[in-house]
C-alpha positions as CSV (number, residue, x, y, z in Angstrom):
1,M,73.8,103.8,76.5
2,C,71.9,102.2,73.6
3,G,72.8,102.8,70.0
4,I,70.4,104.5,67.6
5,F,70.9,104.9,63.8
6,G,68.4,106.2,61.2
7,Y,68.6,106.9,57.5
8,V,66.5,108.9,55.0
9,G,67.7,109.4,51.5
10,K,68.1,108.7,47.8
11,K,69.5,105.2,48.3
12,N,67.1,102.3,48.5
13,N,69.2,100.0,50.7
14,A,68.2,101.7,54.0
15,A,68.2,98.4,55.9
16,E,71.8,97.7,55.1
17,I,72.9,101.3,55.8
18,V,71.2,101.2,59.2
19,L,72.6,97.7,60.0
20,E,76.2,98.9,59.3
21,G,75.5,102.0,61.4
22,L,74.4,99.8,64.3
23,K,77.6,97.6,64.0
24,R,79.6,100.8,64.5
25,L,77.5,101.6,67.5
26,E,77.5,98.2,69.1
27,Y,79.9,99.3,71.8
28,R,77.0,101.3,73.2
29,G,74.9,98.2,73.9
30,Y,74.9,94.7,72.5
31,D,72.2,92.7,74.3
32,S,70.0,92.7,71.2
33,W,69.3,94.7,68.1
34,G,66.7,95.5,65.5
35,V,66.0,97.3,62.2
36,V,62.8,98.6,60.7
37,V,62.1,100.0,57.2
38,E,59.1,101.5,55.4
39,D,57.8,99.4,52.5
40,K,54.8,100.4,50.5
41,A,53.0,102.1,53.5
42,C,53.9,99.1,55.7
43,L,56.6,98.6,58.3
44,R,59.0,95.6,58.0
45,V,60.9,94.7,61.2
46,E,63.8,92.3,61.9
47,R,64.9,91.9,65.6
48,K,67.3,89.6,67.2
49,A,68.6,88.9,70.8
50,G,72.4,88.9,71.1
51,K,75.3,90.6,69.4
52,I,75.1,91.8,65.8
53,G,78.5,90.3,64.8
54,E,78.4,89.6,61.1
55,A,74.6,89.7,60.9
56,K,72.7,90.4,57.7
57,V,69.1,91.6,57.2
58,S,66.6,90.3,54.8
59,L,64.4,93.4,54.6
60,P,62.9,94.9,51.4
61,S,64.4,97.9,49.6
62,S,63.5,101.2,51.2
63,H,64.6,104.8,51.3
64,V,63.9,105.1,55.0
65,G,65.2,102.9,57.9
66,L,65.7,103.0,61.6
67,G,67.6,100.7,64.0
68,H,68.7,100.2,67.6
69,T,71.3,98.2,69.5
70,R,70.3,97.7,73.2
71,W,71.8,97.8,76.6
72,A,69.0,96.4,78.8
73,T,67.4,98.4,81.5
74,H,63.7,97.4,81.7
75,G,63.1,93.8,80.8
76,G,65.5,90.9,80.0
77,V,67.4,90.2,76.8
78,T,64.7,88.9,74.5
79,V,63.4,89.5,71.0
80,Q,60.2,90.9,72.5
81,N,62.2,93.5,74.4
82,S,64.4,94.4,71.5
83,H,63.8,97.7,69.7
84,P,62.2,99.0,67.4
85,H,58.8,98.7,69.0
86,L,55.6,99.1,67.0
87,D,52.2,100.6,67.9
88,C,49.0,98.5,67.7
89,T,48.4,99.5,64.1
90,E,52.0,98.6,63.1
91,T,52.4,101.9,61.2
92,I,54.6,103.6,63.8
93,A,58.0,102.3,64.9
94,L,60.1,103.7,67.7
95,V,63.5,103.3,69.3
96,H,64.7,104.9,72.6
97,N,67.8,105.6,74.7
98,G,67.3,106.5,78.3
99,I,64.8,105.7,81.1
100,V,61.2,106.7,81.3
101,E,60.9,107.2,85.0
102,N,57.1,107.4,85.0
103,F,56.5,104.5,82.7
104,S,54.5,102.5,85.2
105,E,51.9,105.3,85.6
106,L,51.8,105.8,81.8
107,K,51.5,102.1,81.1
108,K,48.6,101.8,83.7
109,E,46.7,104.4,81.7
110,L,47.5,103.0,78.3
111,K,47.1,99.2,78.8
112,E,43.3,99.4,78.8
113,K,43.2,100.2,75.1
114,H,46.6,99.1,73.8
115,R,48.4,95.8,73.4
116,F,51.7,95.6,75.1
117,T,54.2,92.9,73.9
118,S,57.3,93.8,75.9
119,E,58.6,94.5,79.4
120,T,60.3,97.8,78.3
121,D,59.6,101.3,79.4
122,T,60.0,102.3,75.7
123,E,56.8,100.7,74.5
124,V,54.7,103.3,76.4
125,I,56.1,106.0,74.2
126,V,55.0,104.4,70.9
127,H,51.5,103.9,72.3
128,L,51.4,107.5,73.5
129,L,52.3,108.5,70.0
130,E,49.7,106.2,68.6
131,D,47.0,108.1,70.5
132,L,48.2,111.6,69.8
133,I,48.7,111.0,66.1
134,Q,44.9,110.7,65.7
135,T,44.5,114.5,66.0
136,K,48.0,115.8,65.3
137,N,50.6,115.5,62.6
138,F,53.6,113.2,63.2
139,S,56.1,115.8,64.6
140,E,53.4,117.5,66.8
141,A,52.4,114.2,68.2
142,M,56.0,113.3,69.0
143,R,56.5,116.6,70.8
144,E,53.3,116.1,72.9
145,A,54.2,112.5,73.7
146,F,57.7,113.5,74.8
147,K,56.4,116.1,77.1
148,K,54.6,113.4,79.1
149,L,57.9,111.6,79.8
150,I,59.9,112.1,83.0
151,G,63.6,111.4,82.8
152,L,66.5,111.8,80.4
153,N,65.6,110.3,77.0
154,A,66.2,110.4,73.3
155,V,63.5,109.0,71.0
156,V,63.4,108.4,67.3
157,S,60.3,107.3,65.5
158,L,59.5,106.2,61.9
159,K,56.2,106.6,60.1
160,G,55.8,106.7,56.4
161,N,58.8,108.4,54.8
162,Q,59.8,110.4,57.9
163,L,61.9,110.1,61.0
164,V,61.0,112.3,64.0
165,V,63.5,112.8,66.9
166,A,63.1,114.3,70.4
167,K,65.9,114.7,72.9
168,N,66.5,115.6,76.5
169,G,69.7,114.3,78.0
170,S,70.8,111.3,75.9
171,P,73.0,112.2,72.9
172,I,71.7,112.6,69.4
173,V,73.7,113.6,66.3
174,L,72.2,114.6,62.9
175,G,74.2,114.0,59.7
176,F,73.9,116.1,56.6
177,G,74.9,114.3,53.4
178,E,74.2,114.9,49.7
179,G,70.6,113.9,49.2
180,E,70.7,111.7,52.3
181,F,70.3,112.4,56.0
182,F,71.2,110.6,59.2
183,V,70.4,110.4,62.9
184,S,72.7,108.6,65.4
185,S,73.6,108.4,69.0
186,D,77.3,108.9,68.1
187,A,79.0,110.8,65.4
188,S,81.4,108.0,64.6
189,A,78.6,105.9,63.0
190,I,77.9,108.7,60.5
191,L,81.6,109.3,59.5
192,P,81.5,106.9,56.4
193,Y,78.8,109.1,54.8
194,T,79.4,112.6,55.9
195,K,81.5,114.8,58.3
196,N,78.8,117.5,58.4
197,V,76.9,117.1,61.6
198,A,74.7,118.9,64.1
199,F,74.4,117.9,67.8
200,L,70.8,118.1,68.9
201,E,70.4,120.2,72.1
202,D,68.2,119.3,75.1
203,N,64.6,120.3,74.6
204,Q,64.9,120.0,70.8
205,A,63.2,117.9,68.2
206,A,64.0,117.2,64.5
207,V,62.2,115.9,61.4
208,L,64.2,114.0,58.7
209,D,62.8,113.3,55.3
210,A,64.0,113.3,51.7
211,S,64.0,117.1,51.6
212,G,66.4,117.5,54.5
213,I,66.4,118.1,58.3
214,K,64.4,120.6,60.3
215,V,65.0,121.3,63.9
216,F,62.4,122.6,66.4
217,N,62.1,123.8,69.9
218,L,60.5,120.8,71.7
219,S,58.3,122.9,73.9
220,T,57.0,125.6,71.4
221,G,57.4,123.9,68.0
222,V,59.3,127.0,66.7
223,E,61.8,126.1,64.0
224,I,65.5,126.5,64.9
225,E,68.5,126.8,62.5
226,P,70.7,123.8,63.3
227,K,74.3,124.5,64.2
228,T,76.3,122.4,61.8
229,Q,79.9,121.4,62.4
230,K,82.5,119.5,60.4
231,L,84.2,116.5,62.1
232,D,87.9,116.2,61.7
233,W,88.0,112.4,62.3
234,E,88.8,110.1,59.4
235,P,86.4,107.3,58.6
236,E,89.2,104.7,58.8
237,S,89.9,105.7,62.4
238,A,86.7,104.0,63.4
239,E,87.5,100.7,61.5
240,L,89.3,97.7,62.9
241,G,91.9,97.4,60.1
242,N,94.4,94.5,60.6
243,F,93.9,94.2,64.4
244,P,91.9,91.4,65.9
245,H,90.1,93.7,68.4
246,F,89.6,97.5,68.8
247,M,91.1,97.4,72.3
248,V,94.5,96.3,71.1
249,K,94.3,98.6,68.1
250,E,93.6,101.6,70.4
251,I,96.5,100.6,72.7
252,Y,98.8,100.8,69.7
253,E,97.4,104.1,68.6
254,Q,98.6,105.8,71.8
255,P,102.1,107.0,70.7
256,K,100.6,108.8,67.7
257,I,97.9,110.4,69.8
258,L,100.3,111.6,72.5
259,E,102.6,113.0,69.7
260,G,99.5,114.9,68.4
261,I,98.9,116.4,71.8
262,I,102.5,117.6,72.1
263,K,102.3,119.2,68.6
264,T,98.9,120.9,68.8
265,S,97.8,121.6,72.4
266,S,100.3,124.2,73.6
267,R,97.9,127.2,73.4
268,Q,95.0,125.3,75.0
269,V,97.3,124.1,77.7
270,E,98.4,127.6,78.5
271,E,94.9,128.9,78.6
272,L,93.6,126.2,80.9
273,A,96.6,126.7,83.2
274,D,95.6,130.3,83.4
275,F,92.0,129.3,84.2
276,I,93.3,127.1,87.1
277,R,95.8,129.8,88.3
278,S,93.0,132.4,88.6
279,S,90.5,130.1,90.3
280,Y,90.0,129.8,94.1
281,G,89.3,126.2,94.6
282,A,89.7,123.8,91.6
283,F,88.2,120.4,91.3
284,L,88.9,117.5,89.0
285,V,85.9,115.1,88.4
286,G,85.5,112.0,86.4
287,C,83.8,108.6,86.4
288,G,85.4,105.1,86.0
289,T,88.6,105.4,84.0
290,A,88.2,109.2,83.8
291,A,88.1,109.2,87.6
292,H,91.5,107.5,87.7
293,A,92.8,110.1,85.3
294,A,91.5,112.8,87.5
295,L,93.1,111.3,90.6
296,T,96.4,111.1,88.7
297,G,95.9,114.8,87.9
298,Q,95.6,115.6,91.6
299,Y,99.0,114.0,92.2
300,L,100.5,115.8,89.2
301,F,99.3,119.2,90.3
302,S,100.7,118.6,93.8
303,R,104.1,117.2,92.6
304,I,104.8,119.5,89.7
305,A,102.8,122.7,90.3
306,K,102.7,122.6,94.1
307,R,99.0,123.3,93.8
308,H,96.0,121.7,95.6
309,V,93.4,120.6,93.1
310,N,90.6,118.5,94.6
311,F,89.7,115.1,93.1
312,N,86.1,113.8,93.1
313,V,84.3,110.9,91.6
314,G,81.6,112.3,89.4
315,S,78.7,110.4,90.9
316,E,79.7,111.7,94.4
317,F,80.4,115.3,93.4
318,G,76.8,116.3,94.0
319,Y,77.2,115.6,97.7
320,L,80.1,118.0,97.9
321,E,78.8,120.8,95.8
322,H,78.4,123.0,98.9
323,F,82.1,123.9,98.5
324,L,81.5,125.6,95.2
325,T,81.5,129.4,94.8
326,P,81.6,131.7,91.7
327,R,85.4,131.6,92.1
328,S,85.6,127.8,91.8
329,L,86.7,126.0,88.7
330,V,85.5,122.4,87.9
331,V,87.5,120.5,85.4
332,A,85.5,117.6,84.1
333,L,87.0,114.6,82.3
334,S,84.9,112.4,80.0
335,Q,85.7,110.5,76.9
336,S,82.2,110.7,75.5
337,G,81.2,114.0,77.0
338,E,77.8,112.4,77.7
339,T,78.4,110.6,81.0
340,I,75.3,111.4,83.0
341,D,76.9,111.7,86.4
342,I,79.4,114.2,85.0
343,I,76.7,116.2,83.2
344,D,74.8,116.3,86.5
345,S,77.9,117.5,88.3
346,I,78.5,120.2,85.8
347,K,74.9,121.4,86.0
348,L,75.4,121.8,89.8
349,A,78.6,123.7,89.3
350,L,77.0,126.1,86.9
351,E,74.1,126.6,89.2
352,K,76.6,127.7,91.9
353,G,78.2,130.1,89.5
354,A,81.4,128.2,89.1
355,K,83.4,128.1,85.9
356,V,83.7,124.8,84.0
357,A,86.5,123.4,81.9
358,S,86.4,120.0,80.2
359,L,88.7,117.4,78.7
360,T,86.6,115.4,76.3
361,N,87.1,113.4,73.1
362,V,83.9,114.4,71.3
363,L,83.4,117.7,69.6
364,G,79.8,119.0,70.2
365,S,79.1,116.6,73.0
366,T,76.9,117.8,75.9
367,L,79.9,118.4,78.2
368,Y,81.7,120.2,75.4
369,R,78.8,122.6,74.9
370,M,78.3,123.2,78.6
371,S,81.9,124.2,79.3
372,D,83.3,127.6,79.6
373,Y,86.6,126.2,78.4
374,K,87.3,122.9,76.6
375,I,90.2,120.9,75.3
376,L,89.5,118.0,72.9
377,L,91.6,114.9,73.6
378,G,92.2,114.3,69.9
379,A,92.1,110.5,70.4
380,G,89.8,109.8,67.5
381,P,86.9,107.3,67.9
382,E,87.3,104.9,70.8
383,K,85.3,101.9,69.9
384,S,86.3,99.4,72.6
385,V,84.2,99.7,75.7
386,C,87.4,99.5,77.8
387,A,89.0,103.0,77.6
388,T,92.7,103.1,76.8
389,K,93.9,105.9,74.6
390,S,91.5,108.4,76.1
391,F,92.9,107.7,79.5
392,T,96.5,108.3,78.6
393,A,95.5,111.4,76.5
394,K,93.8,112.9,79.6
395,I,96.9,112.2,81.8
396,A,99.2,113.7,79.1
397,L,97.1,116.9,79.0
398,L,97.0,117.2,82.8
399,F,100.7,116.6,83.0
400,L,101.3,119.4,80.5
401,I,98.9,121.8,82.3
402,A,100.6,121.1,85.6
403,S,104.0,121.7,84.0
404,Q,102.8,125.0,82.5
405,L,101.5,126.1,85.9
406,S,104.9,125.5,87.4
407,G,106.7,127.4,84.7
408,T,108.4,124.2,83.4
409,G,106.3,123.8,80.2
410,K,109.2,123.1,77.9
411,E,110.6,120.5,80.4
412,G,107.1,118.9,80.5
413,V,107.1,118.5,76.7
414,R,110.6,117.0,76.8
415,I,109.4,114.4,79.4
416,L,106.3,113.6,77.4
417,E,108.4,113.1,74.2
418,Q,110.6,110.7,76.2
419,T,107.5,108.9,77.5
420,V,106.3,108.4,73.9
421,R,109.6,106.8,72.9
422,E,109.3,104.4,75.9
423,I,105.7,103.5,74.9
424,K,106.9,102.6,71.5
425,R,109.5,100.3,73.0
426,L,106.9,98.7,75.3
427,L,104.8,98.0,72.2
428,D,107.6,96.2,70.4
429,K,107.4,92.4,69.8
430,E,109.7,91.4,72.7
431,T,107.8,93.2,75.5
432,V,104.4,92.4,74.2
433,E,105.2,88.7,73.9
434,K,106.5,88.7,77.5
435,I,103.2,90.2,78.8
436,E,101.2,87.7,76.7
437,K,103.2,84.8,78.3
438,L,102.6,86.3,81.8
439,A,98.8,86.5,81.0
440,E,98.9,82.8,80.0
441,K,100.6,82.0,83.3
442,I,98.0,83.7,85.5
443,K,94.8,83.5,83.4
444,D,93.2,80.9,85.7
445,K,93.7,82.8,88.9
446,N,90.7,84.0,90.8
447,H,92.2,87.2,92.2
448,I,94.9,89.7,91.2
449,Y,96.1,92.4,93.5
450,I,97.8,95.5,92.3
451,V,99.7,98.0,94.4
452,G,101.3,101.4,93.9
453,R,102.1,104.5,95.8
454,G,101.9,108.1,94.9
455,L,101.3,108.5,91.1
456,S,101.3,104.8,90.8
457,Y,98.2,104.4,93.1
458,P,95.6,105.6,90.5
459,V,97.6,103.6,87.9
460,S,97.1,100.5,90.1
461,M,93.4,101.1,90.3
462,E,93.1,101.7,86.5
463,A,95.0,98.4,85.8
464,A,92.6,96.6,88.1
465,L,89.6,98.2,86.4
466,K,90.9,97.1,83.0
467,I,91.4,93.5,84.2
468,K,88.0,93.3,85.8
469,E,86.2,94.9,82.8
470,V,87.5,92.6,80.1
471,S,88.7,89.3,81.7
472,Y,86.2,89.1,84.6
473,I,89.0,88.2,87.0
474,H,88.5,89.9,90.4
475,A,91.3,92.5,90.5
476,E,91.9,95.1,93.2
477,G,94.2,98.1,93.1
478,F,95.1,99.9,96.3
479,P,97.9,102.0,97.9
480,G,100.9,100.0,98.9
481,G,100.9,101.5,102.4
482,E,97.4,100.0,103.0
483,L,98.6,96.4,102.9
484,K,99.1,96.2,106.6
485,H,95.6,97.7,107.2
486,G,93.7,94.6,106.2
487,V,94.4,93.9,102.5
488,I,97.3,91.6,103.2
489,A,94.8,89.1,104.7
490,L,93.7,88.3,101.1
491,I,97.1,87.2,99.9
492,E,97.3,83.4,99.5
493,P,100.0,81.2,98.0
494,E,100.5,81.9,94.3
495,T,98.2,84.9,94.3
496,P,99.4,87.2,91.5
497,C,100.5,90.6,92.9
498,L,101.3,93.3,90.4
499,V,103.7,95.9,91.8
500,F,104.3,99.3,90.2
501,A,107.8,100.3,91.4
502,P,109.0,103.5,89.5
503,N,112.2,105.4,90.1
504,D,110.8,107.9,92.5
505,E,110.3,108.5,96.3
506,T,107.9,105.5,96.5
507,Y,110.4,102.8,95.4
508,G,111.6,101.8,98.9
509,G,108.2,101.6,100.4
510,I,106.6,99.7,97.5
511,I,109.5,97.1,97.5
512,S,109.0,96.6,101.2
513,G,105.3,95.9,100.6
514,A,106.2,93.5,97.8
515,M,108.3,91.6,100.3
516,E,105.5,91.4,102.8
517,M,103.2,89.9,100.1
518,K,105.9,87.5,99.0
519,A,106.3,86.3,102.6
520,R,102.6,85.3,102.4
521,G,103.2,83.3,99.2
522,G,102.2,86.0,96.7
523,H,103.5,85.7,93.1
524,I,105.2,89.1,92.7
525,I,105.1,90.7,89.2
526,G,107.3,93.8,89.2
527,V,106.7,96.7,86.7
528,S,109.8,98.7,87.3
529,F,112.9,100.4,85.8
530,K,115.1,97.7,87.3
531,D,114.8,94.1,88.5
532,A,114.6,93.3,92.2
533,D,115.2,90.0,94.1
534,V,111.5,90.1,95.3
535,F,110.1,89.9,91.7
536,D,109.1,86.5,90.4
537,D,108.4,88.2,87.0
538,W,109.7,91.5,85.8
539,I,108.4,93.8,83.1
540,K,110.9,96.5,82.4
541,V,109.6,100.1,82.1
542,E,112.4,102.7,81.6
543,D,112.3,105.7,83.9
544,T,110.6,108.7,82.3
545,G,110.0,110.7,85.5
546,D,106.4,111.6,86.0
547,G,105.6,110.3,82.6
548,T,106.0,106.8,84.0
549,A,102.4,107.0,85.1
550,I,101.5,106.8,81.4
551,T,104.0,104.0,80.5
552,N,103.0,101.9,83.5
553,S,99.4,102.2,82.4
554,I,100.3,100.6,79.0
555,V,101.5,97.5,80.8
556,G,98.2,97.2,82.7
557,Q,96.2,97.7,79.4
558,L,98.2,95.0,77.6
559,L,97.9,92.5,80.5
560,A,94.2,93.0,80.7
561,Y,93.8,92.5,76.9
562,F,95.8,89.3,76.9
563,L,94.0,87.9,80.0
564,A,90.7,88.5,78.2
565,V,91.9,86.8,75.0
566,K,93.4,83.8,76.9
567,R,90.1,83.4,78.8
568,K,88.2,83.6,75.5
569,C,86.4,86.8,76.5
570,D,85.5,89.6,74.1
571,P,87.7,92.5,75.1
572,D,85.7,95.0,73.0
573,K,82.3,94.1,74.4
574,P,82.5,93.0,78.0
575,R,79.4,91.7,79.6
576,N,76.9,94.0,81.3
577,L,78.9,97.1,80.1
578,A,78.4,99.8,77.5
579,K,80.6,102.6,76.4
580,S,78.7,105.8,77.1
581,V,76.9,105.7,80.4
582,T,73.9,108.0,79.8
583,V,71.6,106.5,82.4
584,K,71.7,106.6,86.2
């Protein structure tokens, strides 16, 4: 979940290049940060606690640099716990993403002859490296040190004019420029310099220096030809532009992304529909926002294709893997393609002989490489920790796949086109200002309850998640029919109650539930195709059939964004969270 960025090349401003790379990676962790460069056989380090923001570094000119932005696991948020960490001789620097599960045992052995200055598990690696480099060259010492670690980790170390990398689990991307080379935990940070990348596989190591990049088998040391790919993302897609935050920028990008899915995904949709049709037992798995998209998919496959596709939360899927057979199909949803609980689920599925399909946003990600069949979301870099455009992209693809399965593919495209038009209307000035005023009205409330039925049930949970993530208001989404089974006890006078009431079979039941909440003093906010007497506030969302699940999601996203802004919270970097969850 931490951000790693390294540079070796012809330019002598390595520190500034690394710092800019870290700023693009800050969504992966923003507790603290640090940069190290090589300077006349010495290492110069600058580390700070807190967010990078508009930080600058005052490090000397260098052709080699390495940096890290942290999401704390071992030890608090302090300068001492910030990466990079140095060995006792201060000639080796190291950064790390992951968890060293056996660090206590290793530290017990090492502390007799090494000086530890932090509480992190990372520091044991640099001292292991320090010992091994006495008798081995830099890359061999890294390989031997890495073999002693238990857990899923990615490590990059700097010594002299070289960077050495080792990976098992956590993502690492190598960038190939003209006379300059990069290592990063996310391809988006490399985009301003090159689109030519290679994704390091598990059990691989790499050496970067002025002559290029060499990749090795981590166990044997045998050199491997890296598999390079060309990214199709544009550098400006990872920049803020004229928007105040990435979250709102990415909300506004959704119509264009959905239009792209309509234009380019027909062949992939048909092929994945065939995969599902030929399976005997299909499962949709995801974590967090992706789990809500997967649950939406279960409803879509039932409603449209009349097909039972099982939904599971990724972190719980391992406890249900006994259902899997060689005829099963697991469809995994993940924006990053690196979510550890999803990767573990897919490993289990493959061990059972099941087929794997994936919907992910990152070409070459671990999930992408593991899958028998994959569809890229085409959402471009998603920099806000709070997922928005990747969520609606997943639902759009699942909707099209369900339509293809039912033989109504063309009708599905028509509905999705209508949905895009409605999203554009929702994003016009009038509706956005109305949602902003609503946020101002309820920003000081302690609780918000959100209800939906059918397709609107996962949408209600996703809206609640967005509000919790970025505004820190306690929000809870639940099925409208569960009100009478305990939840209604929480409704107090003036409690905001967001009600999704689309033009479908759930309308009557959800309006009845809204009346029950209003009778207990709830402030009812209706999100619906028409106004109703029970609504105290009404946000109009035109009926787009099953596409309304997407349009209603936009309302939840905008409300969460404005609640965060009104409460002076950073919607892009919510506390305690990071974008790519690569640790358990």
